[in-house]
GULUM-869858 format. One record per residue (C-alpha): x, y, z; residue in one letter. Coordinates in pm, whole numbers, padded with zeros to 5 digits, always signed. Last residue first. Example, Ala and Ser with C-alpha at 12.3 -4.5 7.8 and 13.67 -1.06 7.14 Angstrom:
residues 2
+01367-00106+00714S;+01230-00450+00780A;
//
This chain:
residues 99
-00682+00292+01398L;-00467+00361+01205V;-00253+00108+01398M;-00494-00146+01347L;-00510-00186+00945T;-00161-00200+00957S;-00151-00530+01067C;-00061-00639+01437I;+00114-00916+01442G;+00220-01016+01840I;+00535-01184+01817D;+00715-00872+01949D;+00479-00838+02206A;+00541-01152+02325G;+00322-01447+02287A;+00109-01574+02606G;-00137-01778+02376S;-00387-01517+02549R;-00217-01240+02395E;-00213-01396+02041S;-00571-01496+02056A;-00599-01131+02056L;-00386-00975+01847V;-00538-01272+01581K;-00924-01140+01688K;-00813-00771+01658L;-00703-00831+01253E;-01017-01063+01179K;-01249-00792+01342R;-00987-00479+01159Y;-01026-00669+00765T;-01415-00734+00900T;-01483-00328+00919R;-01245-00252+00678M;-01430-00462+00405S;-01790-00305+00548N;-01672+00026+00572I;-01577-00011+00162K;-01878-00197+00067R;-02042+00058+00211V;-01883+00328+00013V;-01944+00127-00282T;-02296+00075-00287E;-02331+00464-00147R;-02117+00540-00486N;-01768+00546-00658A;-01749+00550-01011S;-01461+00837-00995E;-01276+00622-00754D;-00953+00762-00582V;-01090+01096-00507I;-01450+00977-00552Q;-01448+00791-00229M;-01429+01175-00016K;-01767+01236-00249E;-01883+00933-00135V;-01816+00942+00236L;-02032+01338+00210I;-02364+01132+00059D;-02330+00868+00330Y;-02312+01145+00612A;-02616+01316+00384Q;-02804+00983+00345S;-02734+00927+00714K;-02896+01254+00824V;-03255+01224+00631N;-03239+00833+00752R;-03292+00967+01068D;-03236+00604+01339S;-02862+00660+01399Y;-03005+01019+01450E;-03071+00933+01816K;-02709+00776+01834S;-02783+00450+02070K;-02639+00256+01759V;-02316+00468+01683K;-02206+00335+01393W;-02379+00575+01073L;-02479+00833+01292C;-02209+00885+01460P;-02005+01032+01179F;-01684+01206+01269S;-01593+00817+01259K;-01666+00784+00918Y;-01437+01131+00827L;-01177+01018+01084E;-01187+00651+00882I;-01235+00782+00513F;-00872+01040+00629E;-00694+00759+00701T;-00709+00524+00412I;-00678+00812+00224F;-00355+00840+00399E;-00261+00494+00367K;-00309+00520+00031E;-00112+00764-00037T;+00164+00659+00119R;+00134+00359-00131S;-00007+00003-00004M;
//
């Protein structure tokens, strides 16, 4: 992954984190379709920087992909910690480092 890709992913994640209406279930805006739609529109604009044909579906897939990767890597780290592996032996993906 190139430096610009890492920067884009970092910026995309920060932008996503700034919209709790998309991920925070207890947020009152979480059930507001208009607010969520506006948030997705902003994320689509950001995604179109690297993929001109990006749409809401593309953004949702990207978010789900990043979540899945994060969960898999977190599971590996937790399993390594439980096994008694040292800090140097635990494989931490760059995705976890970004978050």
